[in-house]
C-alpha positions in Angstrom: 38.6 -42.8 -1.3 40.4 -40.0 -0.2 38.5 -37.2 1.5 39.1 -33.7 1.0 38.5 -31.4 4.0 37.8 -28.0 3.2 38.2 -25.2 5.5 35.3 -22.7 6.0 37.0 -19.5 4.3 37.3 -16.8 7.1 34.6 -13.7 7.1 36.6 -11.0 6.3 36.3 -8.4 8.8 34.1 -5.7 8.6 36.2 -2.3 7.9 34.5 -0.3 10.9 36.6 2.9 10.3 34.0 5.9 9.8 34.3 7.5 6.5 32.9 10.6 4.8 31.2 10.5 1.3 28.8 12.5 -0.8 25.5 11.2 -1.8 24.2 11.1 -5.3 20.7 9.9 -5.3 18.0 7.9 -3.3 17.3 4.1 -3.5 13.8 2.7 -4.0 13.7 1.8 -0.3 14.8 5.4 1.2 18.2 5.1 1.5 21.0 7.2 0.7 23.0 6.3 -2.4 26.5 6.4 -3.5 29.2 4.5 -5.8 32.5 4.7 -4.2 35.1 3.4 -6.8 31.9 2.2 -8.9 30.7 -0.4 -6.1 27.1 0.5 -5.0 26.7 1.7 -1.5 23.3 2.1 0.4 23.6 4.4 3.4 20.7 4.6 5.7 19.6 8.0 7.1 21.4 9.7 4.3 19.6 12.0 1.6 20.7 13.3 -2.0 23.1 16.0 -2.2 24.3 15.6 1.7 27.9 15.0 3.1 27.7 12.3 5.7 29.9 10.5 8.0 29.3 7.0 8.1 30.2 3.4 9.1 29.9 -0.2 6.9 26.9 -2.3 8.5 27.8 -5.0 5.7 30.0 -5.3 3.0 29.2 -7.9 0.5 30.5 -8.4 -3.3 28.0 -6.5 -5.4 27.3 -4.0 -2.8 28.0 -2.6 0.7 25.6 -1.2 3.5 26.5 1.6 5.9 24.6 4.0 8.3 24.9 7.5 9.0 26.7 8.8 11.9 26.5 12.4 11.1 25.4 14.6 8.8 28.0 16.9 7.8 26.3 19.2 5.4 22.5 18.2 5.2 20.3 19.1 2.2 17.5 21.8 2.5 15.0 19.0 1.8 15.8 17.3 5.3 13.3 17.9 7.7 13.0 16.8 11.5 11.0 13.5 11.8 7.4 14.1 13.5 7.3 10.6 15.1 9.7 9.7 18.0 9.4 6.0 16.8 10.8 6.9 13.3 14.3 5.6 14.0 13.1 2.1 15.1 10.0 1.6 13.5 9.7 -0.1 9.9 6.3 1.9 9.1 7.8 5.0 7.6 11.2 5.2 5.8 11.0 8.7 4.9 10.0 11.1 7.5 13.4 12.7 7.4 12.8 14.4 3.6 10.3 16.9 3.7 6.7 15.5 2.2 6.9 17.3 -1.3 10.2 16.3 -1.9 9.2 12.7 -1.2 6.8 12.8 -4.3 9.5 14.4 -6.7 11.9 11.6 -5.5 9.4 9.0 -6.2 8.3 10.5 -9.6 12.1 10.2 -10.8 12.4 6.9 -9.4 9.3 5.7 -11.3 10.3 7.3 -14.4 13.8 5.9 -14.6 12.4 2.3 -14.1 10.2 2.8 -16.9 12.9 4.0 -19.1 15.2 1.4 -17.8 13.0 -1.8 -17.4 10.4 -0.9 -19.9 12.4 1.3 -22.6 9.7 4.0 -22.8 9.1 7.5 -21.8 5.5 8.9 -21.1 4.4 11.5 -23.8 2.8 13.5 -21.0 3.6 13.6 -17.3 0.9 14.8 -15.5 1.4 16.7 -12.0 1.6 14.4 -9.0 -1.7 14.0 -7.1 -1.1 15.4 -3.3 -3.3 15.5 -0.4 -2.6 15.7 3.3 1.0 13.9 4.5 -0.2 13.1 8.1 -3.1 11.2 9.5 -4.1 9.8 6.1 -4.3 6.2 6.8 -7.3 4.1 7.5 -6.0 1.2 8.2 -3.4 -0.6 10.6 -2.6 -3.9 11.5 -1.2 -3.7 15.1 0.9 -6.6 16.7 1.0 -7.0 20.8 4.8 -7.1 22.4 5.5 -7.3 26.2 8.7 -5.5 27.4 11.0 -7.9 28.7 12.4 -5.8 31.8 9.1 -4.0 33.0 6.3 -6.9 31.7 4.6 -3.9 29.9 2.3 -4.9 27.1 1.9 -2.5 24.4 0.7 -2.4 20.3 3.5 -2.2 17.9 4.5 -2.3 14.3 7.7 -4.2 13.1 10.9 -3.0 13.4 12.8 -1.6 10.3 13.8 -4.7 8.2 13.0 -7.3 10.9 10.3 -9.4 12.3 10.6 -7.9 16.0 7.8 -5.5 17.2 8.4 -2.0 18.5 6.0 -0.7 20.8 4.4 2.6 20.0 2.0 4.8 21.9 1.4 7.1 18.7 1.3 7.2 15.1 0.9 10.2 13.2 0.0 8.7 9.6 -2.8 6.9 11.4 -6.1 8.7 10.7 -6.7 10.7 14.1 -9.3 8.3 15.3 -6.8 5.6 15.2 -3.7 7.3 16.3 -6.0 8.4 19.4 -7.3 4.9 20.6 -3.4 3.7 20.9 -2.8 5.3 24.5 -6.1 4.0 26.1 -5.6 0.9 24.4 -2.3 0.3 25.7 -3.8 1.4 29.2 -6.1 -1.3 28.8 -4.1 -4.2 27.6 -2.2 -3.8 30.9 -5.4 -4.5 33.0 -6.6 -7.3 31.3 -6.6 -10.8 32.7 -5.4 -12.5 29.6 -4.2 -9.6 27.0 -2.0 -12.1 25.2 -4.9 -14.1 24.2 -5.0 -11.4 21.3 -2.5 -11.9 18.3 -3.2 -8.8 16.4 -5.2 -5.6 16.4 -6.6 -4.3 13.4 -8.0 -0.7 13.0 -10.2 -0.1 10.1 -12.0 3.1 9.8 -15.0 4.4 7.4 -15.9 8.1 7.0 -17.8 8.1 10.1 -17.7 4.9 11.5 -14.7 2.6 12.7 -14.2 -0.9 13.5 -11.5 -2.5 16.1 -10.8 -6.2 15.2 -9.2 -8.4 18.0 -7.3 -11.7 16.4 -7.7 -13.9 18.9 -6.4 -17.5 18.2 -7.2 -18.1 22.4 -10.2 -17.7 23.7 -11.0 -14.0 25.6 -11.9 -14.3 29.0 -15.5 -12.7 29.0 -14.4 -10.0 31.6 -11.8 -8.8 29.2 -13.9 -8.8 26.3 -16.1 -6.9 28.0 -13.5 -4.3 29.0 -12.5 -4.0 25.3 -15.9 -3.5 24.5 -16.5 -0.6 26.3 -13.1 0.9 25.5 -14.1 0.6 21.7 -17.5 2.0 22.1 -16.1 4.8 24.4 -13.8 5.9 21.3 -16.7 5.3 18.7 -15.5 2.2 17.4 -17.6 -1.1 16.7 -15.8 -4.2 18.2 -15.4 -7.1 16.4 -13.8 -10.6 17.2 -11.7 -13.0 14.5 -10.7 -16.4 16.3 -9.4 -18.1 12.9 -9.8 -17.1 9.3 -11.4 -14.1 7.9 -14.4 -15.8 7.6 -14.8 -16.2 11.3 -15.1 -12.5 11.7 -18.0 -11.4 13.8 -19.3 -8.1 15.1 -20.2 -8.3 18.9 -23.1 -6.0 18.7 -24.3 -8.6 16.4 -25.8 -6.1 14.2 -26.3 -7.5 10.8 -26.0 -4.4 8.6 -23.1 -2.6 10.9 -21.1 -1.8 8.0 -18.4 1.1 7.3 -18.5 3.3 4.6 -16.9 5.9 2.7 -18.4 8.5 0.2 -17.4 9.4 -3.5 -19.1 11.8 -5.5 -22.9 11.1 -5.8 -22.1 7.7 -4.0 -21.8 5.7 -0.6 -19.4 2.8 -0.7 -20.2 0.5 1.9 -17.6 -2.5 3.0 -16.8 -4.7 5.9 -13.3 -4.6 7.9 -11.9 -7.5 6.0 -12.4 -6.1 2.5 -9.7 -4.4 0.7 -10.4 -0.6 0.5 -7.9 1.9 -0.3 -5.9 3.3 2.5 -5.9 7.1 1.6 -9.3 8.3 1.1 -8.6 11.9 -0.3 -5.8 10.7 -2.7 -8.7 7.9 -3.5 -11.0 10.5 -4.8 -8.7 12.3 -6.5 -7.6 9.2 -8.3 -10.9 8.2 -9.1 -11.5 11.8 -10.6 -8.2 11.6 -12.6 -9.2 7.9 -13.9 -12.5 9.3 -15.3 -10.5 12.3 -16.9 -8.4 10.1 -18.6 -10.7 7.6 -19.6 -13.5 9.8 -20.7 -16.7 7.3 -20.2 -19.2 8.5 -22.5 -22.8 6.6 -23.3 -21.5 4.5 -26.0 -18.6 3.1 -24.0 -18.5 -0.7 -22.8 -15.6 -0.8 -20.0 -13.6 -3.6 -18.4 -12.7 -3.1 -14.7 -10.1 -5.9 -13.7 -9.1 -6.1 -10.1 -12.4 -4.5 -9.2 -12.6 -5.0 -5.5 -15.9 -3.7 -4.1 -16.5 -1.4 -7.1 -14.2 1.6 -6.3 -13.7 2.2 -9.9 -16.6 0.5 -11.3 -19.7 2.4 -10.0 -18.0 6.0 -10.9 -17.3 4.6 -14.4 -20.8 3.2 -14.6 -22.3 6.8 -13.7 -20.9 7.7 -17.3 -20.5 4.9 -19.4 -23.0 2.6 -21.1 -22.0 -0.6 -19.3 -18.9 -1.7 -16.9 -18.0 -5.4 -16.2 -15.9 -5.7 -12.7 -13.6 -8.8 -12.5 -12.3 -9.6 -9.0 -10.9 -12.8 -7.3 -13.0 -12.9 -4.3 -16.3 -14.0 -4.2 -17.1 -11.8 -1.0 -16.1 -8.8 -2.7 -18.1 -9.4 -5.8 -21.1 -9.6 -3.6 -20.2 -6.5 -2.0 -19.9 -4.8 -5.3 -23.4 -5.9 -6.5 -24.8 -4.6 -3.1 -23.2 -1.1 -3.9 -24.5 -1.2 -7.1 -28.4 -1.9 -5.8 -27.3 0.6 -2.9 -26.3 3.4 -5.5 -29.4 2.5 -7.7 -26.8 1.8 -10.7 -28.0 -0.8 -13.0 -25.6 -1.0 -15.9 -22.9 -2.9 -14.1 -22.3 -6.7 -13.9 -19.9 -8.2 -11.2 -18.0 -11.7 -12.0 -15.7 -13.6 -9.8 -12.3 -15.1 -11.4 -8.8 -15.7 -10.6 -7.1 -12.9 -13.0 -3.7 -14.8 -12.5 -5.3 -18.2 -14.3 -6.1 -18.1 -18.2 -9.2 -16.0 -18.5 -10.4 -16.5 -22.7 -12.4 -18.9 -21.4 -14.8 -17.0 -19.0 -18.2 -15.9 -19.7 -17.1 -12.2 -19.2 -14.5 -12.4 -21.8 -15.2 -11.3 -25.5 -15.1 -8.4 -27.6 -17.2 -5.2 -27.4 -15.2 -3.7 -24.9 -13.7 -0.1 -25.9 -11.9 0.7 -23.0 -10.3 -1.3 -19.9 -9.4 -0.2 -16.4 -6.7 -2.5 -14.4 -5.9 -2.2 -10.7 -3.6 -5.3 -10.4 -1.5 -6.1 -7.1 2.2 -5.8 -6.7 2.8 -8.4 -9.0 1.3 -6.6 -11.9 -0.4 -8.1 -14.8 1.8 -10.1 -17.1 0.0 -12.9 -17.7 -3.4 -10.8 -18.8 -1.8 -8.6 -21.4 -2.0 -11.0 -24.4 -5.5 -11.7 -23.6 -6.3 -8.0 -23.3 -4.5 -7.2 -26.2 -6.9 -9.4 -28.0 -9.9 -7.8 -26.8 -8.7 -4.7 -29.0 -9.9 -1.9 -26.5 -8.9 1.5 -27.9 -7.8 2.7 -24.5 -6.4 0.9 -21.1 -6.0 2.5 -17.9 -3.4 0.9 -15.5 -3.3 2.1 -11.9 0.1 0.3 -10.2 1.2 0.1 -6.9 4.8 -0.9 -8.0 6.7 1.0 -10.8 8.8 -2.0 -11.4 6.0 -4.1 -12.5 4.2 -1.4 -14.1 7.4 -0.9 -16.1 7.8 -4.0 -17.4 4.0 -4.5 -18.4 4.4 -1.1 -19.9 7.2 -2.3 -22.1 5.0 -5.3 -23.2 1.9 -3.2 -24.0 4.1 -1.0 -26.3 5.7 -3.8 -28.2 1.8 -4.6 -28.8 0.9 -1.5 -30.4 -0.2 0.6 -27.5 1.3 4.0 -26.5 2.1 5.3 -22.8 0.2 8.9 -23.6 -0.2 10.0 -19.8 1.5 9.1 -16.5 1.6 10.4 -13.2 2.5 9.5 -9.4 0.3 9.7 -6.7 1.1 10.5 -3.1 -1.1 7.8 -1.8 1.3 6.7 1.2 3.7 10.0 2.4 6.6 9.0 4.4 7.0 5.7 3.1 8.7 4.5 -0.1 5.3 3.0 -1.8 4.9 4.7 -5.2 1.4 4.5 -6.8 1.0 5.4 -10.5 -1.7 5.9 -13.3 -0.9 5.4 -16.5 -3.0 5.6 -20.0 -2.3 3.4 -22.9 -3.7 4.3 -26.2 -3.8 2.0 -29.3 -1.5 2.8 -32.5 
């Protein structure tokens, strides 16, 4: 048989000539958008309304990518990034855009997605929920990196669109206590015998207590552990060690009731470092307040709270409703929810463990009698849950979303099944990043 040899087609040469362009809008990942000759062009470091000089970094069949070389006319919304690591670190994407402008761009993008993907417009758009824009973040996971030239070890975050780490000596979006820990931590890491036994360091903060978690696949040298323990307590942190899976997490001080906590109105919520909690405590409180205003729980309401975590919405709702049932996949979180109910002397809640990505109609808790539903699903949304939820025939459904695209998709499906999107609004949960958190109230009929 005759074989044919195909030559690999030559890669087209990247056009490296600088060009000028006007930016029309902001992409969902924080880059400037332009459409020269109808083809989408993403431009890193450019903002809507600006004219920039740029150079191509990639040319693909469907879209091109470029980098800003110079801003020729700046947007009035442009601002000087506060963090010296902003250009390299992948943690933030929007520090060059004023924080008040960020949330309005996010609101616009999320509204566009509701219209484009879900085919709907909310009847009422709520004003965005705003809190402080700096030092808001209560949790961070830091890697360890070693400088090839100097041999210096530092904690770091992932680089923009890469798995490489960027060494940092500060982080102005991290809660002050975490930010202030970075410099002494970097200093100490370079004095340890075997610092690279540690793979990650997690900072996890409550209102008044703080945890420093060391993930160390290799055993720690006794002297190193002692030095880390001394540093942690001098900074007001409790030290935890985690040699393997989250189940192996153990407090060094061995105090069994050592726990982190945050306050909500009339509630004290306790949690452990590995538990999921909202990263921005001020916005969390405002979000719960808004959820209560929208759902208006009353003495006749039975409410189902899905993806309930440790009871962040369950317990505030239970203070005002007849009964609330919280569902969460992780058994450890269900136990935490029950413990928080006991701690706050709330006896009209029940917590159940269930994987909500699996069929739920056979579950013990699934049945009629819920007239209101709250759900706070992960980024993937809640598509497979919508049909069973519609069967429950609840009058109101409040959806907390951390991904506008999956909310738009799910909202479209709920509207097809007889619900109206009556109220919707964004929340500035993650300033300086491209994450968009929103809240949506659906009413039957």
